[in-house]
C-alpha positions as CSV (number, residue, x, y, z in Angstrom):
1,M,-35.3,-361.1,-119.8
2,L,-32.0,-360.4,-119.2
3,L,-30.8,-358.4,-115.9
4,L,-29.0,-354.6,-117.2
5,R,-25.5,-355.6,-115.3
6,E,-25.5,-358.1,-118.2
7,K,-27.7,-356.2,-120.8
8,F,-25.2,-353.0,-120.6
9,K,-21.7,-354.8,-119.6
10,N,-20.1,-353.7,-122.8
11,T,-21.4,-350.3,-122.4
12,R,-19.7,-346.9,-121.3
13,I,-23.1,-345.7,-119.5
14,I,-22.5,-341.9,-118.6
15,L,-24.5,-340.0,-116.0
16,A,-24.3,-336.4,-116.7
17,S,-25.5,-335.1,-113.5
18,G,-24.0,-333.5,-110.1
19,S,-26.4,-334.8,-108.1
20,P,-25.4,-337.4,-105.2
21,R,-28.9,-338.7,-105.0
22,R,-28.9,-339.5,-108.5
23,Q,-25.5,-340.8,-108.3
24,F,-27.2,-343.3,-105.3
25,L,-30.4,-343.8,-107.4
26,L,-28.6,-345.3,-110.3
27,G,-25.9,-346.8,-108.5
28,E,-28.6,-349.3,-106.7
29,L,-29.5,-350.8,-110.2
30,G,-26.8,-352.5,-110.0
31,I,-24.8,-351.3,-113.3
32,E,-21.3,-349.7,-113.4
33,F,-21.5,-346.2,-114.7
34,E,-19.4,-342.9,-114.5
35,V,-20.5,-339.8,-113.6
36,I,-19.9,-336.0,-115.1
37,D,-20.9,-332.8,-113.9
38,N,-23.5,-330.9,-116.4
39,A,-22.8,-327.8,-114.5
40,G,-21.9,-325.9,-117.5
41,I,-24.8,-326.0,-119.6
42,E,-27.7,-323.5,-119.0
43,E,-31.5,-324.4,-117.6
44,T,-33.2,-322.0,-119.8
45,Y,-36.3,-323.0,-121.5
46,P,-38.6,-321.2,-124.0
47,D,-41.7,-319.6,-121.7
48,T,-44.2,-321.5,-124.5
49,L,-43.6,-325.0,-122.5
50,D,-46.0,-326.6,-120.2
51,E,-45.0,-327.8,-116.5
52,K,-44.4,-331.7,-118.2
53,Q,-42.5,-330.3,-121.0
54,I,-40.7,-328.5,-119.0
55,P,-38.2,-331.0,-117.6
56,V,-37.8,-333.2,-120.9
57,Y,-36.6,-330.0,-122.6
58,L,-33.8,-329.5,-120.0
59,A,-33.0,-333.4,-119.9
60,E,-32.6,-333.1,-124.3
61,K,-30.9,-329.5,-123.9
62,K,-28.0,-331.4,-121.7
63,S,-28.3,-334.4,-123.7
64,E,-27.4,-332.3,-127.4
65,A,-24.9,-330.7,-125.4
66,L,-23.2,-333.9,-124.2
67,K,-23.4,-336.2,-127.2
68,H,-19.9,-335.3,-128.2
69,L,-19.1,-337.9,-125.3
70,L,-21.0,-340.5,-127.5
71,D,-18.8,-343.2,-128.6
72,G,-18.8,-346.9,-129.2
73,D,-21.9,-348.5,-127.9
74,A,-21.7,-345.7,-125.0
75,L,-25.2,-344.7,-123.0
76,L,-25.7,-341.0,-122.1
77,I,-28.3,-340.5,-119.5
78,T,-29.8,-336.9,-118.5
79,A,-32.6,-335.0,-116.2
80,D,-34.0,-332.5,-114.9
81,T,-36.5,-332.0,-112.0
82,I,-38.7,-329.2,-111.6
83,V,-41.2,-328.3,-108.6
84,W,-44.7,-327.1,-110.2
85,C,-46.9,-324.9,-107.4
86,K,-49.5,-322.4,-108.6
87,K,-49.0,-322.5,-112.0
88,K,-45.0,-321.8,-111.7
89,V,-42.1,-323.3,-111.1
90,L,-40.0,-323.3,-108.1
91,D,-36.7,-323.5,-108.8
92,K,-33.4,-324.3,-106.5
93,P,-33.2,-321.3,-103.5
94,S,-30.6,-318.2,-104.3
95,G,-29.5,-318.5,-101.2
96,R,-31.1,-318.6,-97.4
97,E,-33.5,-316.3,-97.6
98,D,-35.2,-317.5,-100.8
99,A,-35.1,-321.0,-99.4
100,I,-36.7,-319.7,-96.6
101,R,-39.8,-318.0,-99.0
102,I,-40.3,-321.0,-101.3
103,L,-40.6,-323.3,-98.5
104,K,-43.8,-321.1,-96.9
105,E,-45.2,-321.4,-100.6
106,L,-45.0,-324.7,-100.6
107,S,-46.6,-325.2,-97.0
108,G,-50.3,-325.8,-96.7
109,C,-50.3,-326.8,-100.6
110,R,-50.3,-329.7,-103.1
111,H,-47.2,-329.4,-105.7
112,M,-46.3,-331.4,-108.5
113,V,-42.5,-332.6,-109.1
114,I,-42.2,-333.2,-112.4
115,S,-38.7,-335.2,-113.6
116,G,-38.1,-335.6,-117.4
117,V,-34.8,-338.4,-118.6
118,C,-33.3,-338.2,-121.6
119,L,-30.9,-341.5,-122.7
120,R,-29.1,-341.5,-125.7
121,S,-26.9,-343.4,-127.8
122,Q,-24.9,-343.3,-131.1
123,T,-28.5,-343.7,-133.1
124,K,-31.0,-343.8,-130.5
125,M,-32.7,-340.5,-128.1
126,V,-35.6,-341.7,-125.8
127,S,-37.2,-338.9,-123.3
128,F,-39.8,-339.5,-121.1
129,D,-41.6,-337.9,-117.7
130,S,-42.4,-338.2,-114.3
131,V,-44.9,-336.8,-112.3
132,T,-45.8,-337.3,-108.3
133,S,-48.2,-335.1,-106.5
134,V,-46.6,-334.2,-103.2
135,F,-48.7,-332.4,-99.9
136,F,-47.2,-330.1,-97.0
137,R,-48.7,-330.0,-94.0
138,D,-48.6,-326.5,-92.9
139,L,-45.3,-325.7,-92.1
140,N,-44.4,-323.1,-89.1
141,T,-42.1,-320.9,-89.6
142,D,-39.5,-322.0,-87.0
143,E,-39.4,-325.6,-88.8
144,I,-38.8,-323.9,-92.0
145,I,-35.8,-321.9,-90.3
146,Y,-34.6,-325.1,-88.8
147,Y,-34.6,-327.4,-91.6
148,V,-32.6,-324.7,-94.4
149,D,-30.2,-323.6,-91.5
150,N,-29.4,-327.2,-91.1
151,Y,-29.8,-329.1,-94.0
152,K,-28.9,-326.4,-96.5
153,P,-31.3,-327.3,-99.8
154,F,-29.5,-325.0,-101.9
155,D,-29.3,-327.7,-104.5
156,K,-32.6,-328.4,-104.9
157,A,-35.7,-328.1,-106.5
158,G,-38.1,-326.5,-104.3
159,A,-35.8,-326.0,-101.7
160,Y,-36.2,-329.4,-100.2
161,G,-35.0,-333.0,-99.8
162,I,-37.6,-335.5,-99.4
163,Q,-35.2,-338.3,-97.8
164,E,-34.9,-335.1,-95.4
165,W,-35.9,-334.1,-92.0
166,I,-38.6,-332.2,-93.5
167,G,-39.3,-335.3,-95.6
168,Y,-40.5,-336.9,-92.7
169,T,-42.1,-334.9,-90.7
170,G,-44.3,-332.3,-93.0
171,I,-45.2,-334.5,-95.9
172,K,-49.0,-335.6,-95.5
173,S,-49.3,-337.3,-98.4
174,I,-47.6,-338.6,-101.9
175,N,-49.5,-340.0,-105.2
176,G,-46.7,-341.6,-107.6
177,S,-43.1,-342.0,-107.4
178,Y,-41.0,-341.2,-104.1
179,F,-37.6,-342.1,-106.2
180,N,-39.1,-338.9,-108.8
181,V,-38.9,-336.5,-106.1
182,M,-35.5,-337.2,-105.7
183,G,-34.9,-337.0,-108.7
184,L,-34.7,-340.3,-110.8
185,P,-37.6,-342.0,-111.7
186,M,-37.0,-345.2,-111.2
187,D,-39.9,-347.2,-112.5
188,K,-39.7,-345.4,-115.4
189,L,-35.7,-345.7,-116.0
190,Y,-35.5,-349.2,-115.3
191,E,-38.5,-350.2,-118.3
192,N,-36.8,-347.6,-120.2
193,L,-33.6,-349.2,-120.2
194,V,-34.9,-352.3,-120.4
195,D,-36.2,-351.9,-123.8
196,F,-33.4,-348.7,-124.8
């Protein structure tokens, strides 16, 4: 089996994500890639989708909007991550008060972090999802405010980063990919890149 670096040495790989976490994680695979921001693409979806379909739909929507970038052997990677709690999506917070509200909702609860990833070339498209179950202990208001004020998790679904203070101190258990909670399910991404 070829290492990814060898397999894609003549491929222009494009990661369409403004997330520094996704950029860091993809870089850990040892492949060269360029980054474009997909901030102009609306993250809306039909309300008929179930929780696993939502992030895959959004990843494919981003991919469709950016497919004009594909030329030659280029490979486009798009992704989306949602937090699913109490039968609803907890989006990125709109500000400080919203982040505090979201974290109060996650306190003492098990929730699902679901990522969708889409790989696209000029001739092929593959999409997949990854689900991780996360359980927070009961968080008190002072802890939540400390985290929000010091880490400002306003660009994160569910208003938290597992790799930050609240992840170290508040998460009791996790079942599934840790990296999926950071925004990119590395095990499934690697497997799908190997097979692409």
